[in-house]
N, C-alpha and C positions, 0 to 999 in steps of 0.2 A: 267729160263731164264735170259740170261743177257741183262740189260736196259743202262746199264754205267760204266763207271771206274775210280776207283780212281789211279789217276799216282803219284807215286815220281822220280823227276828225280835230282840225286846228281849229284853236281858238284864235280872237278875231286879233289880227295883227299879226300874227305869229308868220306867214308863208305868204308875201303880195303877188299877185299874178306875175312882176314886173321881177320877181326877185331872180338875181345871179345864179343862182345854185336851179333854175328853172321851174316852171310851174305848168298845172294843165289847161291851166286857164287861154281864151281866148279873145276876150278884152281885158281893159284897164278901165274900171268904170265911171272912177272918181279924176278928173281932171289934175287935182293936187298931186294924185299917184303917178299919173301915166307922166308929167315933166319930168321922171327918174328912169323913162325908157320903154319903151313895148312889151308884150306879152313875150315869157320863155316858155315857148309851148312846146315843151319838153321834161321831162324828170331826168335830169341828170345826179349820176350817183356821186354828188360833191355836199360836203358838210363846211359850216362857218368855216373852218380850219383849213380850208383849202381855197378861200375866195382871196384873191389879190387883196391888197391892202383900197388901192381904188374902189374895187368891187363892194367891198366889206363899206366903206363910207357911204356910196349908194344908196345902199342899204338901208341905212340904219338913217340917211335922210330920210327915203320915202317912210320909212318909219314912224317918222317924228313928225312927217305932213299928214297920217291918218286923223279925222275925226276925234278921235280918245284913243288913249294910250294904249297901248298891247296888252291882251290880258294873261296875267300869269296866274295863275291859283295857286292860293295856300292850301296847308295839307287838310284843315278844316272843310274849306271850299270844294277839295278834290273829295272827301269823304260825302258829303252833300250829292256832288257828281256820281257819284259810284251807288249811294242810295237811290236813283232816281233809276240809272239802270238796272237795278235790282226791281225795280218795280214796275218796270217796263217789260223786264224779262217774262218775267210772273205772268202779267198779264196778257202778252202775245205769245207766251212760251215758245222764245227763245233760246235756244242752247249756248250760250255765251261761253267759252271754253278757255280764254284769257282775256285779262286787261288792263292796260297799266294810264294812269290817266298822272299826267304830267303837268308841268306849270304851263307850256305853251301848246300842248295836243295831248291829244287821246287814242291810245291805240285799242282797238278789240276783235277779235277772232270767235267771228260768229258763222255758227250750221245754217247751211242753204236753209230755207222757210217758204212759206206758202206765200209772203211778202217779197216783193223784191228788195233787192239789198238797197235801193236808194230810200224805198221806207224804213225799210229798219232803223237808217240812219238816221233820217230825221226824226220818228218815235222815239228812239234813242234819246239825241238831241232836246227834244221836247220834254222828256219828261225829268230831264237835268236840268233844264233852266227849271220846270214848274218847281220840284224840288228845293231849290235855292233858293229862289222868291219865297217858297214856305219856312223855310230856315232860316229866312233871313240874312244873306249874307253871298247874295249876287255881285260878285266882281265888278259890275259896273254899274252898282244901285247908285253912285256919287253921281253919275251923268242923268240919271232919269230927272223928267220934268215932273213938275206936281201933280200927283192923279195920274200919271201914266208911268205904264212898265218901262223897267232901264232897253239902253240899247242893246243889242243881242252881243251873245259873247262868242257866238262861235264863226269861225268863217264862212260864207256861204255857202261854198263846196266843199268836199269831201274825198278821198280818195280812197280808191278799191282795188284789192287784187283777189283773182279767183283762181280757189286755191281745189286741183281737180285729183289730188290724190292723198292718199295715208301721210306719205312724205312731205307733203307739200304744208298736208294741216300741221304736222308735229311740228317741221322746221319755222311755224309761221308763230305758232302758240311757242316754241323755246325764244322766237324773236322779243314777242311781247313783254315776256313773263322776264326777261334781263334787259330789254331796255330800258329801266330804269339806273341803273346800274351804270349807265355810260354817261349818265349826268352827278353819278357819286350818292346814289339815292338807293335804299335796298328795296328787293324783288316786292311788289304789292300781294299778297295773297289773299284775298277775296274770298268770304267763305260761301258767297251767294252764287260765284261761277259751276256749270256743269263739268267736272272729271271729262276729259276724252279718253275714253277707253277705243278708239280706234273705229273705224266705218264700220258701219252693218245694214243689210238692204233694209233695213227699217226707215231710214230717213227721208224725209218730208220732202215733198217735189211743191212746185208752181199746180198753182190751180187753176 
């Protein structure tokens, strides 16, 4: 029984479909990116440090071929994203148990909801985008055409893990909360998060 989800929302350019670390993509839509290899349809447990010099060079070349530079959030932009998540969580009554917004990707642990996980992810990304626009600090604003919205700041796809036990949820929460420290950044203690107090028989199911 699925009780929660660990969501990873990559920012634009962070993890390409033919990334040598592996991916969950079936197709490379951009010819400019496809020149650097076909999809790597698996998610290996590899980090950038584990790539060979040749693999790292191919990855860097593919990223340079993107239409826009990869999105790297500043601290102020991360705060706008968090406020967007907060607004959507209140509106849709999500229980978000953990959230870490890193420069190139975002992690969340979200309780199961009447919405399917794909809709949860899309609504959260949309709310964050609206808040960035309202705060006039969208990371893609320099590339917007006159009187048009900026290009998207999120990758097309997201990753999700299904959490089916109290232990799995606690492990995911700890992973997300500690994730910033791997990049030398402090833990993020957002006040709008819902404290996790263990599973109860009253959790929400699909309708």
